[in-house]
Backbone as numpy.savetxt, mean C-alpha at the origin, in Angstrom:
# Nx Ny Nz CAx CAy CAz Cx Cy Cz
-12.27 23.92 16.75 -10.85 24.20 16.50 -10.06 23.74 17.71
-9.13 22.82 17.50 -8.32 22.27 18.58 -6.91 22.81 18.48
-6.33 23.12 19.66 -4.95 23.54 19.74 -4.09 22.31 20.03
-3.05 22.10 19.24 -2.17 20.97 19.44 -0.74 21.45 19.49
0.07 20.74 20.23 1.48 21.10 20.34 2.24 20.50 19.18
3.10 21.27 18.57 3.90 20.82 17.45 5.35 21.17 17.73
6.17 20.16 17.93 7.57 20.40 18.28 8.39 20.88 17.09
7.84 20.82 15.88 8.59 21.26 14.70 8.47 22.75 14.43
7.59 23.44 15.15 7.40 24.87 14.94 8.36 25.66 15.81
8.60 26.88 15.40 9.50 27.75 16.15 8.81 28.22 17.43
9.61 28.62 18.45 9.01 29.14 19.69 8.11 30.34 19.41
6.99 30.39 20.11 6.03 31.47 19.91 4.95 31.15 18.91
5.01 29.96 18.30 4.01 29.54 17.33 3.22 28.36 17.90
2.01 28.20 17.43 1.20 27.04 17.76 0.48 26.60 16.49
-0.08 25.39 16.53 -0.77 24.86 15.36 -2.21 24.54 15.73
-3.16 25.02 14.93 -4.58 24.79 15.17 -5.12 23.87 14.09
-5.97 22.93 14.50 -6.58 21.99 13.58 -8.08 22.20 13.53
-8.62 22.23 12.34 -10.08 22.30 12.15 -10.49 21.06 11.37
-11.33 20.21 11.99 -11.74 18.96 11.37 -12.88 19.20 10.39
-12.90 18.39 9.35 -13.98 18.45 8.38 -15.27 17.98 9.04
-16.38 18.71 8.91 -17.62 18.32 9.60 -18.29 17.08 9.03
-17.88 16.62 7.86 -18.51 15.44 7.26 -18.25 14.21 8.13
-19.29 13.51 8.61 -19.06 12.30 9.41 -18.44 11.21 8.56
-17.57 10.41 9.19 -16.88 9.34 8.50 -17.51 8.01 8.84
-17.15 6.99 8.08 -17.64 5.66 8.40 -17.01 5.22 9.72
-17.80 4.53 10.53 -17.37 4.20 11.89 -16.44 3.01 11.94
-16.44 2.16 10.94 -15.59 0.99 10.94 -14.74 0.98 9.68
-13.48 0.62 9.84 -12.55 0.56 8.74 -12.39 -0.89 8.32
-12.29 -1.12 7.02 -12.16 -2.48 6.53 -10.85 -3.09 6.99
-10.94 -4.32 7.46 -9.75 -5.07 7.84 -9.83 -6.44 7.18
-8.68 -7.05 6.89 -8.71 -8.36 6.25 -9.42 -9.39 7.12
-10.21 -10.28 6.56 -10.89 -11.30 7.36 -9.90 -12.28 7.97
-10.22 -12.80 9.14 -9.38 -13.79 9.80 -9.60 -15.14 9.14
-8.50 -15.82 8.79 -8.61 -17.08 8.07 -9.23 -18.17 8.93
-8.92 -18.18 10.23 -9.45 -19.19 11.13 -9.89 -18.50 12.42
-11.18 -18.16 12.56 -11.63 -17.40 13.74 -11.40 -18.13 15.06
-11.31 -19.45 15.06 -11.14 -20.21 16.30 -9.68 -20.29 16.74
-8.74 -19.93 15.87 -7.31 -19.99 16.22 -6.63 -18.75 15.68
-6.36 -17.80 16.55 -5.75 -16.54 16.11 -4.28 -16.72 15.72
-3.67 -17.88 16.02 -2.28 -18.13 15.68 -2.14 -18.90 14.36
-3.25 -19.09 13.66 -3.23 -19.83 12.40 -2.19 -19.23 11.43
-1.42 -20.06 10.71 -1.47 -21.52 10.57 -0.73 -22.30 11.65
-0.22 -21.63 12.67 0.38 -22.34 13.79 -0.73 -22.86 14.70
-0.46 -23.94 15.41 -1.51 -24.55 16.23 -1.63 -23.90 17.59
-0.61 -23.15 18.02 -0.64 -22.54 19.35 0.35 -21.40 19.39
0.30 -20.67 20.48 1.27 -19.58 20.67 2.68 -20.12 20.79
2.83 -21.28 21.44 4.16 -21.90 21.56 4.70 -22.29 20.19
3.83 -22.79 19.32 4.24 -23.16 17.97 4.74 -21.94 17.21
4.00 -20.84 17.31 4.42 -19.59 16.67 5.72 -19.08 17.28
5.82 -19.11 18.60 7.01 -18.59 19.26 8.27 -19.35 18.90
8.17 -20.67 18.78 9.34 -21.47 18.44 9.79 -21.18 17.01
8.85 -21.09 16.07 9.21 -20.76 14.69 9.81 -19.36 14.58
9.25 -18.43 15.34 9.79 -17.08 15.35 11.21 -17.06 15.91
11.45 -17.88 16.95 12.79 -17.96 17.53 13.79 -18.52 16.52
13.39 -19.53 15.77 14.27 -20.11 14.76 14.69 -19.05 13.73
13.73 -18.23 13.31 14.03 -17.21 12.30 14.91 -16.11 12.87
14.61 -15.65 14.07 15.41 -14.57 14.66 16.85 -14.99 14.91
17.05 -16.23 15.27 18.39 -16.73 15.57 19.10 -17.31 14.34
18.43 -17.27 13.17 19.00 -17.82 11.94 19.45 -19.27 12.15
18.58 -20.05 12.79 18.91 -21.45 13.09 18.97 -22.26 11.80
19.99 -23.09 11.68 20.13 -23.95 10.51 19.10 -25.07 10.55
18.90 -25.71 9.40 17.95 -26.82 9.33 18.40 -27.97 10.21
19.69 -28.22 10.27 20.18 -29.29 11.13 19.94 -28.97 12.60
20.07 -27.68 12.96 19.79 -27.29 14.34 18.32 -27.44 14.69
17.44 -27.11 13.75 16.00 -27.31 13.98 15.68 -28.79 14.15
16.27 -29.62 13.29 16.00 -31.06 13.38 16.52 -31.65 14.69
17.67 -31.16 15.16 18.21 -31.66 16.43 17.23 -31.40 17.57
16.60 -30.22 17.56 15.66 -29.89 18.63 14.34 -30.63 18.47
13.82 -30.66 17.25 12.49 -31.23 17.04 12.47 -32.75 17.07
13.60 -33.40 16.75 13.62 -34.85 16.64 14.33 -35.55 17.80
14.89 -34.79 18.73 15.46 -35.40 19.93 14.31 -35.96 20.78
14.35 -37.21 21.23 13.20 -37.82 21.92 12.71 -37.02 23.12
13.62 -36.52 23.94 13.19 -35.81 25.15 12.46 -34.51 24.81
13.02 -33.70 23.92 12.36 -32.44 23.55 11.11 -32.69 22.72
11.14 -33.71 21.86 9.96 -34.02 21.05 8.78 -34.40 21.93
9.04 -35.14 23.00 7.96 -35.51 23.92 7.42 -34.28 24.65
8.31 -33.35 24.98 7.87 -32.14 25.69 7.05 -31.22 24.78
7.42 -31.16 23.48 6.74 -30.26 22.54 5.48 -30.86 21.94
5.24 -32.14 22.16 4.08 -32.80 21.58 2.79 -32.14 22.04
1.95 -31.79 21.09 0.68 -31.13 21.39 0.75 -29.62 21.37
1.97 -29.06 21.43 2.14 -27.61 21.40 2.78 -27.13 20.10
3.58 -27.98 19.47 4.30 -27.63 18.25 3.92 -28.64 17.17
3.54 -28.14 16.00 3.10 -29.02 14.92 4.26 -29.58 14.11
5.39 -28.87 14.07 6.51 -29.27 13.23 7.22 -30.49 13.79
7.52 -31.43 12.91 8.30 -32.62 13.27 9.73 -32.53 12.75
9.94 -31.65 11.78 11.26 -31.46 11.19 11.34 -30.04 10.66
12.51 -29.66 10.18 12.74 -28.28 9.74 11.85 -27.92 8.56
11.63 -28.85 7.65 10.78 -28.54 6.49 9.36 -28.18 6.91
8.88 -28.78 7.99 7.53 -28.45 8.48 7.47 -27.01 8.97
8.56 -26.54 9.56 8.61 -25.15 10.04 8.47 -24.18 8.87
9.25 -24.42 7.82 9.21 -23.52 6.67 7.88 -23.63 5.91
7.31 -24.81 5.84 6.02 -24.95 5.17 4.92 -24.20 5.91
4.96 -24.22 7.23 3.96 -23.48 8.01 4.13 -21.99 7.83
5.38 -21.52 7.80 5.63 -20.10 7.60 5.12 -19.66 6.23
5.33 -20.49 5.22 4.85 -20.16 3.87 3.33 -20.12 3.81
2.66 -20.77 4.73 1.19 -20.82 4.73 0.56 -19.64 5.48
1.37 -18.74 6.02 0.83 -17.58 6.72 -0.01 -16.75 5.75
-1.28 -16.46 6.07 -2.14 -15.71 5.13 -1.79 -14.24 5.10
-0.80 -13.90 4.32 -0.38 -12.50 4.19 -0.36 -12.12 2.72
-0.61 -10.87 2.49 -0.60 -10.38 1.12 -2.00 -10.06 0.63
-2.13 -9.89 -0.66 -3.40 -9.52 -1.28 -4.25 -10.78 -1.45
-5.43 -10.84 -0.84 -6.28 -12.04 -0.99 -6.65 -12.29 -2.45
-6.61 -13.56 -2.85 -6.98 -13.96 -4.21 -6.20 -13.18 -5.26
-4.93 -12.92 -4.94 -4.11 -12.13 -5.87 -3.72 -12.97 -7.08
-3.61 -12.32 -8.20 -3.21 -13.02 -9.41 -2.86 -12.03 -10.50
-2.02 -12.48 -11.42 -1.59 -11.65 -12.53 -2.30 -12.09 -13.81
-2.70 -11.11 -14.59 -3.34 -11.39 -15.87 -2.52 -10.80 -17.00
-2.57 -11.44 -18.13 -1.81 -11.01 -19.30 -2.76 -10.53 -20.39
-2.48 -9.34 -20.91 -3.33 -8.73 -21.93 -2.47 -8.45 -23.16
-2.90 -8.96 -24.29 -2.21 -8.71 -25.55 -2.92 -7.56 -26.28
-2.16 -6.54 -26.63 -2.73 -5.34 -27.25 -2.13 -5.15 -28.64
-2.99 -4.78 -29.57 -2.56 -4.46 -30.94 -2.84 -2.98 -31.17
-1.77 -2.21 -31.28 -1.88 -0.75 -31.38 -1.44 -0.32 -32.77
-2.28 0.51 -33.39 -1.98 1.05 -34.71 -2.43 2.50 -34.77
-1.52 3.45 -34.67 -1.91 4.86 -34.72 -2.66 5.20 -36.00
-3.65 6.05 -35.87 -4.48 6.44 -37.02 -3.66 7.20 -38.06
-3.91 6.85 -39.32 -3.24 7.57 -40.40 -1.83 7.10 -40.69
-1.42 5.99 -40.13 -0.07 5.48 -40.35 -0.14 4.23 -41.23
0.86 4.07 -42.10 0.87 2.96 -43.04 1.63 1.75 -42.50
2.31 1.88 -41.38 3.11 0.76 -40.87 2.21 -0.29 -40.22
2.79 -1.46 -40.01 2.05 -2.56 -39.39 1.78 -2.24 -37.93
0.66 -2.72 -37.39 0.36 -2.47 -35.98 1.38 -3.11 -35.05
1.55 -2.50 -33.91 2.50 -3.02 -32.91 1.74 -3.87 -31.90
2.33 -4.98 -31.50 1.74 -5.87 -30.51 2.53 -5.78 -29.22
1.83 -5.49 -28.12 2.46 -5.40 -26.81 1.72 -6.24 -25.80
2.42 -6.68 -24.78 1.84 -7.52 -23.74 1.91 -6.77 -22.41
0.76 -6.59 -21.79 0.65 -5.95 -20.48 0.36 -7.01 -19.43
1.12 -6.99 -18.35 0.91 -7.89 -17.21 0.52 -7.03 -16.02
-0.65 -7.32 -15.41 -1.12 -6.48 -14.32 -1.96 -7.30 -13.35
-2.26 -6.70 -12.21 -3.12 -7.30 -11.20 -4.31 -6.38 -10.95
-5.25 -6.81 -10.11 -6.48 -6.06 -9.84 -6.18 -4.86 -8.94
-6.52 -3.65 -9.42 -6.23 -2.44 -8.67 -7.07 -2.35 -7.39
-8.32 -2.77 -7.46 -9.18 -2.68 -6.27 -8.67 -3.58 -5.15
-8.17 -4.75 -5.47 -7.62 -5.63 -4.44 -6.39 -5.00 -3.79
-5.59 -4.30 -4.58 -4.43 -3.60 -4.02 -4.87 -2.50 -3.06
-5.92 -1.77 -3.43 -6.41 -0.69 -2.56 -6.95 -1.26 -1.26
-7.70 -2.34 -1.33 -8.24 -2.97 -0.12 -7.10 -3.46 0.79
-6.07 -4.02 0.19 -4.93 -4.49 0.99 -4.26 -3.33 1.71
-4.06 -2.20 1.02 -3.43 -1.05 1.65 -4.29 -0.47 2.77
-5.61 -0.48 2.58 -6.50 0.01 3.62 -6.47 -0.87 4.87
-6.10 -2.13 4.70 -6.11 -3.05 5.83 -4.76 -3.27 6.48
-3.79 -2.40 6.23 -2.47 -2.55 6.85 -2.55 -2.17 8.32
-2.77 -3.15 9.18 -2.94 -2.88 10.60 -1.69 -2.30 11.24
-0.50 -2.73 10.77 0.73 -2.27 11.39 0.99 -0.79 11.11
0.25 -0.21 10.14 0.41 1.21 9.83 -0.85 2.00 10.14
-1.66 1.50 11.07 -2.91 2.19 11.41 -2.64 3.59 11.94
-1.54 3.77 12.67 -1.23 5.09 13.22 -0.79 6.08 12.15
-0.42 5.58 10.96 0.01 6.45 9.87 -1.10 6.69 8.86
-2.33 6.23 9.17 -3.45 6.34 8.25 -4.35 7.51 8.65
-4.84 8.24 7.66 -5.72 9.39 7.89 -7.04 9.14 7.18
-8.15 9.47 7.86 -9.47 9.21 7.30 -10.30 10.48 7.14
-9.79 11.62 7.54 -10.58 12.86 7.46 -9.68 14.02 7.08
-10.27 14.99 6.42 -9.55 16.21 6.05 -9.45 17.14 7.25
-8.36 17.89 7.31 -8.17 18.90 8.35 -7.61 20.16 7.70
-7.82 21.27 8.40 -7.20 22.54 8.01 -6.24 22.94 9.12
-4.98 23.02 8.78 -3.95 23.36 9.76 -3.62 24.85 9.68
-3.53 25.48 10.84 -3.18 26.88 10.92 -1.99 27.07 11.86
-1.01 27.83 11.43 0.07 28.21 12.32 -0.25 29.58 12.90
-0.35 29.64 14.22 -0.73 30.87 14.89 0.50 31.54 15.49
0.66 32.81 15.19 1.77 33.60 15.70 1.21 34.73 16.56
1.60 34.74 17.82 1.14 35.78 18.74 2.06 36.99 18.63
1.44 38.18 18.69 2.22 39.41 18.63 3.08 39.61 19.85
4.29 40.11 19.65 5.20 40.30 20.78 4.90 41.59 21.53
4.42 42.61 20.84 4.20 43.91 21.49 2.82 43.98 22.13
1.80 43.49 21.46 0.44 43.58 21.98 -0.08 42.17 22.23
-0.13 41.78 23.52 -0.57 40.44 23.86 -2.06 40.22 23.63
-2.85 41.31 23.63 -4.29 41.18 23.46 -4.71 41.11 21.99
-3.82 41.39 21.09 -4.15 41.33 19.67 -4.38 39.88 19.25
-5.34 39.66 18.34 -5.59 38.28 17.88 -4.37 37.73 17.15
-4.12 36.44 17.29 -2.95 35.86 16.64 -3.07 35.86 15.12
-1.95 35.93 14.47 -1.90 35.87 13.01 -1.83 34.42 12.58
-2.73 34.04 11.67 -2.81 32.66 11.25 -2.29 32.49 9.83
-1.53 31.42 9.64 -1.00 31.06 8.33 -1.38 29.62 8.05
-1.96 29.36 6.89 -2.40 28.01 6.54 -1.17 27.12 6.26
-1.22 25.90 6.79 -0.13 24.94 6.60 -0.60 23.80 5.70
0.22 23.46 4.73 -0.04 22.32 3.85 1.17 21.39 3.89
0.99 20.18 4.38 2.10 19.23 4.41 1.69 17.80 4.05
0.40 17.48 4.07 -0.10 16.17 3.69 -1.31 16.35 2.77
-1.70 15.28 2.09 -2.83 15.38 1.18 -4.11 15.79 1.89
-4.31 15.29 3.12 -5.57 15.58 3.82 -5.62 17.00 4.37
-4.55 17.79 4.21 -4.58 19.18 4.64 -4.95 20.13 3.50
-5.17 19.60 2.31 -5.49 20.44 1.16 -6.99 20.69 1.02
-7.32 21.67 0.20 -8.72 22.04 -0.02 -9.47 20.97 -0.81
-8.77 20.26 -1.72 -9.46 19.26 -2.54 -10.07 18.17 -1.66
-9.30 17.64 -0.72 -9.83 16.59 0.16 -10.99 17.14 0.99
-10.87 18.35 1.48 -11.91 18.95 2.30 -13.22 19.06 1.52
-13.16 19.62 0.32 -14.37 19.80 -0.47 -14.95 18.47 -0.94
-14.11 17.52 -1.28 -14.58 16.21 -1.71 -15.25 15.48 -0.56
-14.69 15.59 0.64 -15.26 14.92 1.81 -16.66 15.45 2.10
-16.84 16.74 1.98 -18.16 17.34 2.26 -19.20 16.92 1.23
-18.77 16.59 0.02 -19.72 16.22 -1.03 -20.08 14.74 -1.01
-19.40 13.93 -0.20 -19.66 12.49 -0.17 -20.89 12.17 0.67
-21.50 11.01 0.46 -22.62 10.59 1.31 -22.16 10.37 2.75
-23.12 10.30 3.65 -22.81 10.08 5.06 -22.12 8.74 5.24
-21.21 8.68 6.22 -20.43 7.49 6.56 -19.51 7.08 5.42
-19.00 8.07 4.69 -18.05 7.82 3.61 -16.74 8.51 3.92
-15.70 8.10 3.25 -14.41 8.74 3.41 -13.67 8.73 2.07
-12.68 9.57 1.96 -11.93 9.73 0.72 -10.71 8.82 0.76
-10.47 8.12 -0.34 -9.27 7.29 -0.49 -8.58 7.74 -1.78
-7.66 8.69 -1.72 -6.95 9.11 -2.93 -6.02 7.99 -3.42
-6.07 7.69 -4.68 -5.25 6.65 -5.28 -4.11 7.32 -6.05
-2.88 6.95 -5.73 -1.69 7.55 -6.33 -0.97 6.51 -7.18
-0.45 6.96 -8.31 0.26 6.08 -9.23 1.64 6.65 -9.52
2.56 5.76 -9.86 3.92 6.18 -10.21 4.50 5.18 -11.19
5.33 5.68 -12.10 6.00 4.81 -13.06 7.28 5.48 -13.50
8.29 4.66 -13.78 9.56 5.21 -14.24 10.34 4.11 -14.95
11.15 4.51 -15.87 11.99 3.55 -16.58 12.97 2.91 -15.61
13.05 1.58 -15.64 13.88 0.84 -14.70 14.78 -0.13 -15.46
16.05 -0.12 -15.10 17.01 -1.05 -15.69 16.83 -2.41 -15.03
16.38 -3.41 -15.78 16.11 -4.72 -15.24 17.35 -5.61 -15.21
18.18 -5.53 -16.23 19.36 -6.38 -16.31 20.34 -5.79 -17.32
21.63 -6.00 -17.05 22.68 -5.61 -17.98 23.40 -6.83 -18.54
22.88 -8.01 -18.19 23.56 -9.24 -18.59 23.07 -9.76 -19.92
21.92 -9.30 -20.39 21.36 -9.84 -21.62 20.63 -8.73 -22.37
21.35 -8.00 -23.16 20.74 -7.01 -24.02 20.21 -5.78 -23.32
20.71 -5.47 -22.12 20.28 -4.27 -21.38 18.76 -4.20 -21.31
18.15 -5.14 -20.62 16.69 -5.23 -20.51 16.17 -4.10 -19.64
15.17 -3.38 -20.12 14.54 -2.31 -19.36 13.06 -2.60 -19.23
12.43 -1.96 -18.24 11.00 -2.14 -18.02 10.39 -0.87 -17.48
9.06 -0.80 -17.55 8.32 0.34 -17.01 7.31 -0.18 -15.99
7.75 -0.40 -14.74 6.81 -0.84 -13.70 5.84 0.28 -13.34
4.62 -0.10 -13.03 3.56 0.86 -12.69 3.10 0.54 -11.27
3.25 1.51 -10.36 3.01 1.30 -8.94 1.73 2.01 -8.49
1.14 1.50 -7.40 -0.07 2.07 -6.83 0.09 2.19 -5.32
-0.44 3.26 -4.75 -0.52 3.45 -3.30 -1.71 4.36 -3.02
-1.94 4.68 -1.75 -3.09 5.52 -1.39 -2.61 6.73 -0.60
-3.34 7.83 -0.75 -2.97 9.07 -0.08 -3.36 9.12 1.39
-4.11 8.12 1.88 -4.43 8.09 3.31 -3.20 7.81 4.15
-2.22 7.14 3.58 -0.96 6.91 4.28 -0.14 8.19 4.29
0.55 8.42 5.37 1.38 9.61 5.48 2.57 9.52 4.52
3.21 10.65 4.29 4.38 10.66 3.41 5.47 9.75 3.95
5.64 9.76 5.26 6.67 8.90 5.87 6.37 7.43 5.63
5.08 7.05 5.76 4.71 5.65 5.56 4.89 5.24 4.11
4.57 6.12 3.18 4.69 5.76 1.76 6.15 5.58 1.34
7.08 6.13 2.11 8.50 5.99 1.79 9.17 4.84 2.53
8.43 4.14 3.37 9.01 3.03 4.12 9.44 1.91 3.17
10.65 1.45 3.35 11.16 0.37 2.51 10.85 -1.00 3.08
10.51 -1.08 4.36 10.24 -2.37 4.99 8.74 -2.63 5.17
7.92 -1.84 4.55 6.47 -2.03 4.62 5.90 -1.98 3.20
4.90 -2.81 2.90 4.35 -2.86 1.53 3.37 -1.73 1.26
3.84 -0.48 1.35 2.96 0.66 1.16 2.83 1.08 -0.30
3.74 0.64 -1.14 3.68 0.89 -2.58 3.72 -0.47 -3.27
2.70 -0.76 -4.08 2.52 -2.08 -4.66 2.70 -2.02 -6.17
3.38 -3.01 -6.70 3.51 -3.12 -8.15 2.17 -3.53 -8.75
1.60 -2.66 -9.58 0.31 -2.93 -10.20 0.45 -3.61 -11.55
1.47 -3.26 -12.30 1.63 -3.86 -13.62 2.95 -3.48 -14.25
3.24 -4.13 -15.37 4.44 -3.85 -16.16 4.00 -3.40 -17.55
4.30 -2.15 -17.88 3.91 -1.58 -19.16 4.89 -2.07 -20.24
4.38 -2.51 -21.40 5.29 -2.98 -22.46 6.19 -1.86 -22.96
7.37 -2.25 -23.36 8.39 -1.31 -23.82 8.44 -1.31 -25.34
8.53 -0.12 -25.90 8.66 0.05 -27.35 10.05 0.61 -27.64
10.77 -0.04 -28.53 12.06 0.48 -28.96 11.81 1.55 -30.02
11.69 2.78 -29.56 11.30 3.88 -30.44 12.51 4.46 -31.16
12.21 5.05 -32.33 13.24 5.71 -33.13 13.02 7.23 -33.14
12.13 7.69 -32.26 11.90 9.13 -32.05 11.36 9.81 -33.30
10.53 9.13 -34.08 9.84 9.80 -35.17 8.37 9.94 -34.79
7.56 10.53 -35.68 6.16 10.80 -35.36 5.39 9.51 -35.11
5.70 8.46 -35.87 4.98 7.19 -35.69 5.25 6.60 -34.31
6.50 6.57 -33.92 6.86 5.97 -32.63 6.29 6.77 -31.46
6.27 8.09 -31.58 5.69 8.91 -30.51 4.20 8.66 -30.39
3.49 8.56 -31.52 2.06 8.26 -31.49 1.81 6.85 -30.97
2.70 5.93 -31.33 2.55 4.55 -30.89 2.72 4.44 -29.37
3.71 5.08 -28.82 3.94 5.04 -27.38 2.79 5.68 -26.62
2.28 6.80 -27.12 1.18 7.47 -26.46 -0.07 6.60 -26.45
-0.41 6.01 -27.61 -1.61 5.18 -27.70 -1.48 3.92 -26.86
-0.29 3.32 -26.84 -0.07 2.12 -26.05 -0.18 2.41 -24.56
0.37 3.54 -24.14 0.31 3.92 -22.72 -1.13 4.11 -22.26
-1.93 4.83 -23.04 -3.30 5.08 -22.64 -4.15 3.82 -22.69
-3.84 2.92 -23.58 -4.57 1.65 -23.61 -4.23 0.82 -22.37
-2.99 0.86 -21.92 -2.61 0.18 -20.68 -3.36 0.76 -19.49
-3.50 2.08 -19.46 -4.21 2.71 -18.35 -5.68 2.30 -18.34
-6.29 2.18 -19.52 -7.69 1.79 -19.58 -7.89 0.36 -19.08
-6.90 -0.50 -19.31 -7.02 -1.89 -18.86 -6.79 -1.99 -17.36
-5.73 -1.37 -16.85 -5.41 -1.48 -15.43 -6.41 -0.74 -14.55
-6.91 0.40 -15.06 -7.85 1.22 -14.28 -9.21 1.15 -14.97
-9.81 -0.02 -14.88 -11.07 -0.24 -15.60 -12.17 0.71 -15.14
-12.08 1.14 -13.88 -13.06 2.09 -13.36 -12.31 3.30 -12.82
-12.75 4.47 -13.21 -12.06 5.68 -12.76 -12.33 5.95 -11.29
-13.49 5.55 -10.79 -13.84 5.80 -9.40 -14.31 4.49 -8.78
-13.89 4.27 -7.57 -14.30 3.08 -6.83 -15.21 3.52 -5.68
-16.38 2.89 -5.62 -17.24 3.09 -4.46 -17.32 1.74 -3.76
-16.65 1.62 -2.64 -16.53 0.36 -1.95 -17.30 0.45 -0.64
-18.27 -0.42 -0.45 -19.01 -0.49 0.80 -18.51 -1.68 1.58
-18.05 -1.43 2.79 -17.45 -2.48 3.61 -18.20 -2.56 4.93
-18.06 -3.71 5.56 -18.69 -3.93 6.87 -17.63 -4.17 7.91
-18.06 -4.25 9.18 -17.11 -4.44 10.26 -16.40 -5.76 10.17
-17.05 -6.77 9.59 -16.44 -8.10 9.48 -15.57 -8.25 8.25
-15.51 -7.24 7.42 -14.70 -7.31 6.21 -15.47 -7.87 5.04
């Protein structure tokens, strides 16, 4: 049991942490390096990366980039350190940065749904989705959010010391504020094999207005994230902590029994396609 300082608690309180005894895997999966001999890939050097980064930060125009890269004096100085000869080369190199989900791709599934006991014609819907496991691996490898990632369950206690009797044992109150502070994660972690960890997979979907310019187009995007990320990280708008997994087909329902059964059956069929496996057991190595 470790005592830690928590600035969010009232004076006179402290927070105690009890770690789950289940040992965790010693290495976390990270994306493989595209070019082990050049850590600045696809740039040829640190100077090449720095110059491109400077262009972006300063919002340099294409004509300004060409003036610098094609002037004889500066071009001779940059030769061997910068690969770009013109502005288009700068943007092409930036587009080649290996970022995102490796081998990512979208697949289209055509579904024919016909509720049992109904006389109407079956409904045809198209589901567009990507691989859920690849999304999970990408989220696990977010190096910039390593400090916001949790790999073990803990039990948090708020300890209150008595004001009248200093020798009395402190009163403890259980604190729940993240997924890894709950009993489910604790019990699941203890039941896993050695060198394993829990990766809770979270899903979200909501009706979204896509456009008002052509027939009020609506969609039902289906998102995926992981519970190892803190609540603050999952709400970040500038980090890819929530990924679009698929687009559920929309049914123009008339709110009768057939349409309700049709929507329910179509939704569950989409879930079976996108989540082909209910549980993922992923074994990873230090090299990825």
